[in-house]
PDB file of N, CA, C and O in Angstrom:
ATOM      1  N   MET A   1       0.475  -1.355   0.153  1.00  0.00           N
ATOM      2  CA  MET A   1       0.096   0.024  -0.137  1.00  0.00           C
ATOM      3  C   MET A   1       1.216   0.942   0.246  1.00  0.00           C
ATOM      4  O   MET A   1       0.570   1.988   0.183  1.00  0.00           O
ATOM      5  N   ARG A   2       2.449   1.331   0.607  1.00  0.00           N
ATOM      6  CA  ARG A   2       2.833   2.259   0.577  1.00  0.00           C
ATOM      7  C   ARG A   2       3.007   3.043  -0.733  1.00  0.00           C
ATOM      8  O   ARG A   2       2.638   4.178  -1.036  1.00  0.00           O
ATOM      9  N   ASN A   3       3.787   1.953  -1.530  1.00  0.00           N
ATOM     10  CA  ASN A   3       4.207   2.094  -2.794  1.00  0.00           C
ATOM     11  C   ASN A   3       2.792   2.826  -3.780  1.00  0.00           C
ATOM     12  O   ASN A   3       2.815   3.601  -4.736  1.00  0.00           O
ATOM     13  N   ARG A   4       1.895   2.316  -3.204  1.00  0.00           N
ATOM     14  CA  ARG A   4       0.598   3.250  -4.439  1.00  0.00           C
ATOM     15  C   ARG A   4       0.223   4.747  -3.619  1.00  0.00           C
ATOM     16  O   ARG A   4       0.052   5.831  -4.176  1.00  0.00           O
ATOM     17  N   TRP A   5       0.154   4.478  -2.188  1.00  0.00           N
ATOM     18  CA  TRP A   5       0.291   6.156  -1.368  1.00  0.00           C
ATOM     19  C   TRP A   5       1.089   6.991  -2.242  1.00  0.00           C
ATOM     20  O   TRP A   5       0.542   7.776  -3.017  1.00  0.00           O
ATOM     21  N   LYS A   6       2.548   6.854  -2.157  1.00  0.00           N
ATOM     22  CA  LYS A   6       3.592   7.582  -2.752  1.00  0.00           C
ATOM     23  C   LYS A   6       3.146   7.906  -4.081  1.00  0.00           C
ATOM     24  O   LYS A   6       2.937   9.095  -4.325  1.00  0.00           O
ATOM     25  N   GLY A   7       2.972   7.076  -4.947  1.00  0.00           N
ATOM     26  CA  GLY A   7       2.378   6.588  -6.078  1.00  0.00           C
ATOM     27  C   GLY A   7       1.154   8.119  -6.554  1.00  0.00           C
ATOM     28  O   GLY A   7       1.122   8.925  -7.484  1.00  0.00           O
ATOM     29  N   ILE A   8       0.412   7.899  -5.467  1.00  0.00           N
ATOM     30  CA  ILE A   8      -0.834   8.725  -5.668  1.00  0.00           C
ATOM     31  C   ILE A   8      -0.435  10.551  -5.164  1.00  0.00           C
ATOM     32  O   ILE A   8      -1.098  11.533  -5.500  1.00  0.00           O
ATOM     33  N   ALA A   9       0.629  10.551  -4.428  1.00  0.00           N
ATOM     34  CA  ALA A   9       1.024  11.697  -3.580  1.00  0.00           C
ATOM     35  C   ALA A   9       2.301  12.440  -5.257  1.00  0.00           C
ATOM     36  O   ALA A   9       2.374  13.511  -5.859  1.00  0.00           O
ATOM     37  N   GLU A  10       2.723  11.657  -5.306  1.00  0.00           N
ATOM     38  CA  GLU A  10       3.413  11.848  -6.968  1.00  0.00           C
ATOM     39  C   GLU A  10       2.792  12.376  -7.826  1.00  0.00           C
ATOM     40  O   GLU A  10       3.157  13.434  -8.340  1.00  0.00           O
ATOM     41  N   GLU A  11       1.666  11.709  -8.172  1.00  0.00           N
ATOM     42  CA  GLU A  11       0.522  11.938  -9.172  1.00  0.00           C
ATOM     43  C   GLU A  11       0.322  13.326  -9.022  1.00  0.00           C
ATOM     44  O   GLU A  11       0.608  14.134  -9.905  1.00  0.00           O
ATOM     45  N   MET A  12      -0.300  13.713  -7.614  1.00  0.00           N
ATOM     46  CA  MET A  12      -0.774  14.723  -6.770  1.00  0.00           C
ATOM     47  C   MET A  12      -0.003  16.182  -7.576  1.00  0.00           C
ATOM     48  O   MET A  12      -0.296  17.267  -8.078  1.00  0.00           O
ATOM     49  N   CYS A  13       0.953  15.456  -7.324  1.00  0.00           N
ATOM     50  CA  CYS A  13       2.508  16.865  -7.266  1.00  0.00           C
ATOM     51  C   CYS A  13       2.739  17.354  -8.940  1.00  0.00           C
ATOM     52  O   CYS A  13       2.838  18.473  -9.443  1.00  0.00           O
ATOM     53  N   ALA A  14       2.767  16.201  -9.432  1.00  0.00           N
ATOM     54  CA  ALA A  14       3.011  16.156 -11.119  1.00  0.00           C
ATOM     55  C   ALA A  14       1.447  16.939 -11.942  1.00  0.00           C
ATOM     56  O   ALA A  14       1.502  17.700 -12.909  1.00  0.00           O
ATOM     57  N   ALA A  15       0.531  16.619 -11.442  1.00  0.00           N
ATOM     58  CA  ALA A  15      -0.673  17.224 -12.059  1.00  0.00           C
ATOM     59  C   ALA A  15      -0.697  19.038 -11.371  1.00  0.00           C
ATOM     60  O   ALA A  15      -1.373  19.900 -11.932  1.00  0.00           O
ATOM     61  N   LEU A  16       0.005  19.288 -10.334  1.00  0.00           N
ATOM     62  CA  LEU A  16      -0.018  20.655  -9.878  1.00  0.00           C
ATOM     63  C   LEU A  16       0.822  20.958 -11.040  1.00  0.00           C
ATOM     64  O   LEU A  16       0.259  21.703 -11.842  1.00  0.00           O
ATOM     65  N   VAL A  17       2.242  20.524 -11.424  1.00  0.00           N
ATOM     66  CA  VAL A  17       3.473  21.487 -11.933  1.00  0.00           C
ATOM     67  C   VAL A  17       2.758  21.497 -13.632  1.00  0.00           C
ATOM     68  O   VAL A  17       2.892  22.469 -14.376  1.00  0.00           O
ATOM     69  N   ARG A  18       1.927  20.098 -14.069  1.00  0.00           N
ATOM     70  CA  ARG A  18       1.744  20.544 -15.432  1.00  0.00           C
ATOM     71  C   ARG A  18       0.697  21.512 -15.516  1.00  0.00           C
ATOM     72  O   ARG A  18       0.596  22.175 -16.549  1.00  0.00           O
ATOM     73  N   THR A  19      -0.280  21.722 -14.348  1.00  0.00           N
ATOM     74  CA  THR A  19      -1.643  22.347 -14.723  1.00  0.00           C
ATOM     75  C   THR A  19      -1.434  24.047 -14.434  1.00  0.00           C
ATOM     76  O   THR A  19      -2.126  24.888 -15.008  1.00  0.00           O
ATOM     77  N   SER A  20      -0.372  24.380 -13.456  1.00  0.00           N
ATOM     78  CA  SER A  20      -0.333  25.748 -13.124  1.00  0.00           C
ATOM     79  C   SER A  20       0.315  26.698 -14.371  1.00  0.00           C
ATOM     80  O   SER A  20       0.808  26.479 -15.478  1.00  0.00           O
ATOM     81  N   TYR A  21       0.012  27.920 -13.507  1.00  0.00           N
ATOM     82  CA  TYR A  21       0.129  28.868 -14.179  1.00  0.00           C
ATOM     83  C   TYR A  21       1.904  29.964 -13.547  1.00  0.00           C
ATOM     84  O   TYR A  21       2.651  30.770 -14.102  1.00  0.00           O
ATOM     85  N   SER A  22       1.846  29.449 -12.432  1.00  0.00           N
ATOM     86  CA  SER A  22       2.727  30.178 -11.302  1.00  0.00           C
ATOM     87  C   SER A  22       4.174  29.709 -12.305  1.00  0.00           C
ATOM     88  O   SER A  22       4.053  28.583 -12.789  1.00  0.00           O
ATOM     89  N   THR A  23       5.152  30.252 -12.566  1.00  0.00           N
ATOM     90  CA  THR A  23       6.152  30.025 -13.221  1.00  0.00           C
ATOM     91  C   THR A  23       7.232  29.234 -11.930  1.00  0.00           C
ATOM     92  O   THR A  23       8.154  28.516 -12.319  1.00  0.00           O
ATOM     93  N   ASN A  24       7.041  29.416 -10.673  1.00  0.00           N
ATOM     94  CA  ASN A  24       7.947  28.849  -9.385  1.00  0.00           C
ATOM     95  C   ASN A  24       7.259  27.594  -9.500  1.00  0.00           C
ATOM     96  O   ASN A  24       8.124  26.728  -9.636  1.00  0.00           O
ATOM     97  N   ILE A  25       5.863  26.976  -9.512  1.00  0.00           N
ATOM     98  CA  ILE A  25       5.695  25.771  -9.593  1.00  0.00           C
ATOM     99  C   ILE A  25       6.148  25.336 -11.125  1.00  0.00           C
ATOM    100  O   ILE A  25       6.916  24.380 -11.237  1.00  0.00           O
ATOM    101  N   LYS A  26       5.846  25.784 -11.889  1.00  0.00           N
ATOM    102  CA  LYS A  26       5.892  25.020 -13.175  1.00  0.00           C
ATOM    103  C   LYS A  26       7.411  25.236 -13.265  1.00  0.00           C
ATOM    104  O   LYS A  26       7.868  24.101 -13.392  1.00  0.00           O
ATOM    105  N   ASP A  27       8.091  25.827 -13.264  1.00  0.00           N
ATOM    106  CA  ASP A  27       9.493  25.373 -13.778  1.00  0.00           C
ATOM    107  C   ASP A  27      10.550  25.274 -12.949  1.00  0.00           C
ATOM    108  O   ASP A  27      11.601  24.815 -13.397  1.00  0.00           O
ATOM    109  N   ARG A  28      10.444  25.748 -11.395  1.00  0.00           N
ATOM    110  CA  ARG A  28      11.104  25.459 -10.640  1.00  0.00           C
ATOM    111  C   ARG A  28      10.430  24.528  -9.546  1.00  0.00           C
ATOM    112  O   ARG A  28      10.813  24.665  -8.384  1.00  0.00           O
ATOM    113  N   ARG A  29       9.530  23.665  -9.815  1.00  0.00           N
ATOM    114  CA  ARG A  29       8.672  22.427  -9.276  1.00  0.00           C
ATOM    115  C   ARG A  29       8.771  23.119  -7.720  1.00  0.00           C
ATOM    116  O   ARG A  29       9.128  22.328  -6.847  1.00  0.00           O
ATOM    117  N   ASP A  30       8.479  24.572  -7.269  1.00  0.00           N
ATOM    118  CA  ASP A  30       8.273  25.052  -5.299  1.00  0.00           C
ATOM    119  C   ASP A  30       6.752  24.567  -5.110  1.00  0.00           C
ATOM    120  O   ASP A  30       5.745  25.265  -4.990  1.00  0.00           O
ATOM    121  N   CYS A  31       6.897  22.941  -5.120  1.00  0.00           N
ATOM    122  CA  CYS A  31       5.285  22.903  -4.597  1.00  0.00           C
ATOM    123  C   CYS A  31       5.988  21.124  -4.174  1.00  0.00           C
ATOM    124  O   CYS A  31       7.011  20.492  -4.438  1.00  0.00           O
ATOM    125  N   SER A  32       4.651  20.886  -3.351  1.00  0.00           N
ATOM    126  CA  SER A  32       4.640  19.707  -2.571  1.00  0.00           C
ATOM    127  C   SER A  32       3.300  18.842  -2.708  1.00  0.00           C
ATOM    128  O   SER A  32       2.238  19.103  -3.273  1.00  0.00           O
ATOM    129  N   ALA A  33       3.730  17.712  -1.984  1.00  0.00           N
ATOM    130  CA  ALA A  33       2.055  16.913  -1.685  1.00  0.00           C
ATOM    131  C   ALA A  33       2.398  15.879  -0.963  1.00  0.00           C
ATOM    132  O   ALA A  33       3.452  15.243  -0.958  1.00  0.00           O
ATOM    133  N   ALA A  34       1.127  15.712  -0.154  1.00  0.00           N
ATOM    134  CA  ALA A  34       0.919  14.421   0.611  1.00  0.00           C
ATOM    135  C   ALA A  34      -0.593  14.047   1.053  1.00  0.00           C
ATOM    136  O   ALA A  34      -1.646  14.659   1.230  1.00  0.00           O
ATOM    137  N   LEU A  35      -0.279  13.137   1.109  1.00  0.00           N
ATOM    138  CA  LEU A  35      -1.397  12.356   1.782  1.00  0.00           C
ATOM    139  C   LEU A  35      -1.795  11.977   3.154  1.00  0.00           C
ATOM    140  O   LEU A  35      -1.382  10.859   3.460  1.00  0.00           O
ATOM    141  N   ALA A  36      -2.407  12.518   3.973  1.00  0.00           N
ATOM    142  CA  ALA A  36      -2.549  12.394   5.503  1.00  0.00           C
ATOM    143  C   ALA A  36      -3.818  11.697   5.740  1.00  0.00           C
ATOM    144  O   ALA A  36      -4.675  11.558   4.867  1.00  0.00           O
ATOM    145  N   LEU A  37      -3.917  11.259   6.951  1.00  0.00           N
ATOM    146  CA  LEU A  37      -5.382  10.805   7.475  1.00  0.00           C
ATOM    147  C   LEU A  37      -5.601  12.141   8.636  1.00  0.00           C
ATOM    148  O   LEU A  37      -4.863  13.121   8.739  1.00  0.00           O
ATOM    149  N   PRO A  38      -6.628  11.891   9.308  1.00  0.00           N
ATOM    150  CA  PRO A  38      -7.586  12.961   9.338  1.00  0.00           C
ATOM    151  C   PRO A  38      -7.186  13.153  10.802  1.00  0.00           C
ATOM    152  O   PRO A  38      -7.867  13.832  11.570  1.00  0.00           O
ATOM    153  N   THR A  39      -6.049  12.526  11.167  1.00  0.00           N
ATOM    154  CA  THR A  39      -5.649  12.972  12.490  1.00  0.00           C
ATOM    155  C   THR A  39      -4.543  13.556  12.275  1.00  0.00           C
ATOM    156  O   THR A  39      -4.027  13.993  13.304  1.00  0.00           O
ATOM    157  N   GLY A  40      -3.970  13.737  11.321  1.00  0.00           N
ATOM    158  CA  GLY A  40      -2.636  14.596  10.848  1.00  0.00           C
ATOM    159  C   GLY A  40      -1.484  13.666  10.466  1.00  0.00           C
ATOM    160  O   GLY A  40      -0.385  14.097  10.118  1.00  0.00           O
ATOM    161  N   GLU A  41      -1.755  12.525  10.540  1.00  0.00           N
ATOM    162  CA  GLU A  41      -0.416  11.509  10.231  1.00  0.00           C
ATOM    163  C   GLU A  41      -0.314  11.401   8.749  1.00  0.00           C
ATOM    164  O   GLU A  41      -1.172  11.070   7.931  1.00  0.00           O
ATOM    165  N   ILE A  42       1.062  11.792   8.568  1.00  0.00           N
ATOM    166  CA  ILE A  42       0.919  11.474   6.833  1.00  0.00           C
ATOM    167  C   ILE A  42       1.121   9.921   6.408  1.00  0.00           C
ATOM    168  O   ILE A  42       1.878   9.097   6.923  1.00  0.00           O
ATOM    169  N   LEU A  43       0.346   9.781   5.466  1.00  0.00           N
ATOM    170  CA  LEU A  43       1.333   8.187   4.707  1.00  0.00           C
ATOM    171  C   LEU A  43       2.187   8.311   3.806  1.00  0.00           C
ATOM    172  O   LEU A  43       3.059   7.443   3.770  1.00  0.00           O
ATOM    173  N   ALA A  44       2.230   9.455   2.753  1.00  0.00           N
ATOM    174  CA  ALA A  44       2.804   9.156   2.232  1.00  0.00           C
ATOM    175  C   ALA A  44       3.475  10.992   1.501  1.00  0.00           C
ATOM    176  O   ALA A  44       2.926  11.968   2.012  1.00  0.00           O
ATOM    177  N   GLN A  45       4.013  11.131   0.961  1.00  0.00           N
ATOM    178  CA  GLN A  45       4.889  12.174   0.775  1.00  0.00           C
ATOM    179  C   GLN A  45       5.304  12.268  -1.105  1.00  0.00           C
ATOM    180  O   GLN A  45       5.837  11.359  -1.741  1.00  0.00           O
ATOM    181  N   ALA A  46       5.006  13.200  -1.485  1.00  0.00           N
ATOM    182  CA  ALA A  46       5.804  13.069  -3.502  1.00  0.00           C
ATOM    183  C   ALA A  46       7.303  13.340  -2.932  1.00  0.00           C
ATOM    184  O   ALA A  46       7.565  13.894  -1.864  1.00  0.00           O
ATOM    185  N   GLU A  47       8.254  12.810  -3.908  1.00  0.00           N
ATOM    186  CA  GLU A  47       9.555  13.159  -3.527  1.00  0.00           C
ATOM    187  C   GLU A  47      10.188  13.728  -4.549  1.00  0.00           C
ATOM    188  O   GLU A  47      11.400  13.689  -4.763  1.00  0.00           O
ATOM    189  N   VAL A  48       9.161  14.390  -5.336  1.00  0.00           N
ATOM    190  CA  VAL A  48       9.963  15.537  -6.254  1.00  0.00           C
ATOM    191  C   VAL A  48       9.503  17.112  -5.673  1.00  0.00           C
ATOM    192  O   VAL A  48       9.140  17.295  -4.510  1.00  0.00           O
ATOM    193  N   GLY A  49       9.563  17.860  -6.383  1.00  0.00           N
ATOM    194  CA  GLY A  49       9.344  19.203  -5.315  1.00  0.00           C
ATOM    195  C   GLY A  49      10.246  19.573  -4.437  1.00  0.00           C
ATOM    196  O   GLY A  49      11.286  18.916  -4.401  1.00  0.00           O
ATOM    197  N   THR A  50      10.065  20.786  -3.455  1.00  0.00           N
ATOM    198  CA  THR A  50      11.234  21.229  -2.772  1.00  0.00           C
ATOM    199  C   THR A  50      11.516  20.797  -1.520  1.00  0.00           C
ATOM    200  O   THR A  50      10.650  21.098  -0.697  1.00  0.00           O
ATOM    201  N   PRO A  51      12.638  20.064  -1.021  1.00  0.00           N
ATOM    202  CA  PRO A  51      12.141  19.428   0.025  1.00  0.00           C
ATOM    203  C   PRO A  51      12.586  19.715   1.183  1.00  0.00           C
ATOM    204  O   PRO A  51      13.096  18.990   2.036  1.00  0.00           O
ATOM    205  N   LEU A  52      12.242  21.466   1.167  1.00  0.00           N
ATOM    206  CA  LEU A  52      12.091  22.209   2.502  1.00  0.00           C
ATOM    207  C   LEU A  52      10.281  22.130   2.715  1.00  0.00           C
ATOM    208  O   LEU A  52       9.893  22.728   3.719  1.00  0.00           O
ATOM    209  N   HIS A  53       9.293  21.521   1.948  1.00  0.00           N
ATOM    210  CA  HIS A  53       8.697  21.489   1.867  1.00  0.00           C
ATOM    211  C   HIS A  53       8.115  20.306   2.545  1.00  0.00           C
ATOM    212  O   HIS A  53       7.168  20.230   3.328  1.00  0.00           O
ATOM    213  N   LEU A  54       8.894  19.412   2.066  1.00  0.00           N
ATOM    214  CA  LEU A  54       8.635  18.200   2.931  1.00  0.00           C
ATOM    215  C   LEU A  54       8.862  17.888   4.463  1.00  0.00           C
ATOM    216  O   LEU A  54       8.259  17.120   5.213  1.00  0.00           O
ATOM    217  N   GLY A  55      10.149  18.912   4.724  1.00  0.00           N
ATOM    218  CA  GLY A  55      10.905  18.560   6.461  1.00  0.00           C
ATOM    219  C   GLY A  55       9.351  19.539   7.023  1.00  0.00           C
ATOM    220  O   GLY A  55       8.908  18.945   8.006  1.00  0.00           O
ATOM    221  N   ILE A  56       8.586  20.620   6.734  1.00  0.00           N
ATOM    222  CA  ILE A  56       7.566  20.791   7.580  1.00  0.00           C
ATOM    223  C   ILE A  56       6.292  20.524   7.200  1.00  0.00           C
ATOM    224  O   ILE A  56       5.419  21.343   7.488  1.00  0.00           O
ATOM    225  N   MET A  57       5.956  19.299   6.468  1.00  0.00           N
ATOM    226  CA  MET A  57       4.697  19.256   5.627  1.00  0.00           C
ATOM    227  C   MET A  57       4.280  18.817   7.236  1.00  0.00           C
ATOM    228  O   MET A  57       3.405  19.626   7.544  1.00  0.00           O
ATOM    229  N   PRO A  58       4.476  18.055   8.196  1.00  0.00           N
ATOM    230  CA  PRO A  58       4.088  17.599   8.968  1.00  0.00           C
ATOM    231  C   PRO A  58       2.911  18.708  10.259  1.00  0.00           C
ATOM    232  O   PRO A  58       1.762  18.594  10.688  1.00  0.00           O
ATOM    233  N   ALA A  59       4.039  19.692  10.443  1.00  0.00           N
ATOM    234  CA  ALA A  59       3.956  20.961  10.938  1.00  0.00           C
ATOM    235  C   ALA A  59       2.709  21.609  10.380  1.00  0.00           C
ATOM    236  O   ALA A  59       1.917  22.101  11.184  1.00  0.00           O
ATOM    237  N   VAL A  60       2.423  21.665   8.930  1.00  0.00           N
ATOM    238  CA  VAL A  60       1.913  22.709   8.338  1.00  0.00           C
ATOM    239  C   VAL A  60       0.306  22.068   9.037  1.00  0.00           C
ATOM    240  O   VAL A  60      -0.487  22.760   9.676  1.00  0.00           O
ATOM    241  N   ILE A  61       0.112  20.387   8.654  1.00  0.00           N
ATOM    242  CA  ILE A  61      -1.140  19.559   8.941  1.00  0.00           C
ATOM    243  C   ILE A  61      -1.580  20.113   9.536  1.00  0.00           C
ATOM    244  O   ILE A  61      -2.423  20.951   9.216  1.00  0.00           O
ATOM    245  N   SER A  62      -1.108  19.824  10.892  1.00  0.00           N
ATOM    246  CA  SER A  62      -0.976  19.872  12.208  1.00  0.00           C
ATOM    247  C   SER A  62      -1.789  21.498  12.393  1.00  0.00           C
ATOM    248  O   SER A  62      -2.922  21.518  12.872  1.00  0.00           O
ATOM    249  N   SER A  63      -1.260  22.510  12.067  1.00  0.00           N
ATOM    250  CA  SER A  63      -1.664  23.686  12.076  1.00  0.00           C
ATOM    251  C   SER A  63      -2.799  23.895  11.302  1.00  0.00           C
ATOM    252  O   SER A  63      -3.593  24.794  11.577  1.00  0.00           O
ATOM    253  N   ILE A  64      -2.982  22.944  10.108  1.00  0.00           N
ATOM    254  CA  ILE A  64      -4.530  23.198   9.084  1.00  0.00           C
ATOM    255  C   ILE A  64      -5.372  23.064  10.453  1.00  0.00           C
ATOM    256  O   ILE A  64      -5.897  23.949  11.128  1.00  0.00           O
ATOM    257  N   LEU A  65      -5.321  21.465  10.668  1.00  0.00           N
ATOM    258  CA  LEU A  65      -6.423  20.816  10.916  1.00  0.00           C
ATOM    259  C   LEU A  65      -7.077  21.384  12.565  1.00  0.00           C
ATOM    260  O   LEU A  65      -8.142  21.048  13.084  1.00  0.00           O
ATOM    261  N   ARG A  66      -5.843  22.493  13.200  1.00  0.00           N
ATOM    262  CA  ARG A  66      -6.235  22.709  14.257  1.00  0.00           C
ATOM    263  C   ARG A  66      -7.210  24.536  13.780  1.00  0.00           C
ATOM    264  O   ARG A  66      -8.068  25.180  14.383  1.00  0.00           O
ATOM    265  N   GLU A  67      -6.629  24.712  12.719  1.00  0.00           N
ATOM    266  CA  GLU A  67      -7.286  25.851  12.313  1.00  0.00           C
ATOM    267  C   GLU A  67      -8.630  25.336  11.463  1.00  0.00           C
ATOM    268  O   GLU A  67      -9.356  26.326  11.378  1.00  0.00           O
ATOM    269  N   PHE A  68      -8.975  24.716  11.102  1.00  0.00           N
ATOM    270  CA  PHE A  68     -10.343  24.037  10.101  1.00  0.00           C
ATOM    271  C   PHE A  68     -10.045  22.433  10.760  1.00  0.00           C
ATOM    272  O   PHE A  68      -9.192  21.620  10.405  1.00  0.00           O
ATOM    273  N   PRO A  69     -10.892  22.343  11.646  1.00  0.00           N
ATOM    274  CA  PRO A  69     -11.091  21.134  12.230  1.00  0.00           C
ATOM    275  C   PRO A  69     -11.523  19.729  11.910  1.00  0.00           C
ATOM    276  O   PRO A  69     -12.745  19.775  12.053  1.00  0.00           O
ATOM    277  N   ILE A  70     -11.247  18.688  11.609  1.00  0.00           N
ATOM    278  CA  ILE A  70     -11.802  17.653  10.603  1.00  0.00           C
ATOM    279  C   ILE A  70     -13.460  17.814  10.892  1.00  0.00           C
ATOM    280  O   ILE A  70     -14.258  17.638   9.972  1.00  0.00           O
ATOM    281  N   GLU A  71     -13.802  18.086  11.947  1.00  0.00           N
ATOM    282  CA  GLU A  71     -15.406  17.607  12.254  1.00  0.00           C
ATOM    283  C   GLU A  71     -16.175  18.967  11.080  1.00  0.00           C
ATOM    284  O   GLU A  71     -17.086  18.746  10.282  1.00  0.00           O
ATOM    285  N   GLU A  72     -15.849  19.606  11.185  1.00  0.00           N
ATOM    286  CA  GLU A  72     -16.831  20.612  10.274  1.00  0.00           C
ATOM    287  C   GLU A  72     -15.475  20.672   8.920  1.00  0.00           C
ATOM    288  O   GLU A  72     -15.155  21.815   8.595  1.00  0.00           O
ATOM    289  N   MET A  73     -14.879  19.726   8.328  1.00  0.00           N
ATOM    290  CA  MET A  73     -14.513  19.950   6.636  1.00  0.00           C
ATOM    291  C   MET A  73     -15.697  19.170   6.002  1.00  0.00           C
ATOM    292  O   MET A  73     -16.149  18.104   6.421  1.00  0.00           O
ATOM    293  N   ARG A  74     -16.114  19.851   4.957  1.00  0.00           N
ATOM    294  CA  ARG A  74     -17.234  19.299   3.623  1.00  0.00           C
ATOM    295  C   ARG A  74     -16.806  18.659   2.565  1.00  0.00           C
ATOM    296  O   ARG A  74     -15.648  18.987   2.307  1.00  0.00           O
ATOM    297  N   PRO A  75     -17.280  17.815   1.773  1.00  0.00           N
ATOM    298  CA  PRO A  75     -16.476  18.024   0.231  1.00  0.00           C
ATOM    299  C   PRO A  75     -16.814  18.988  -0.281  1.00  0.00           C
ATOM    300  O   PRO A  75     -16.351  19.299  -1.379  1.00  0.00           O
TER     301      PRO A  75
END
């Protein structure tokens, strides 16, 4: 399953790069993507993108979940 989750995260990042209008994303690949559980635990992260983003992803997800609780999120 880990390889599948990683593949999904890689595809998310590839789609962002492919469809972006931003030169920072399109040309420099200044982006990242990850799959996370509702608890904030990261299942997989794309290895393409900016290494700095990969290191801070857990803190960012925790911050988002504090600001926008999972119980209040809707599709």
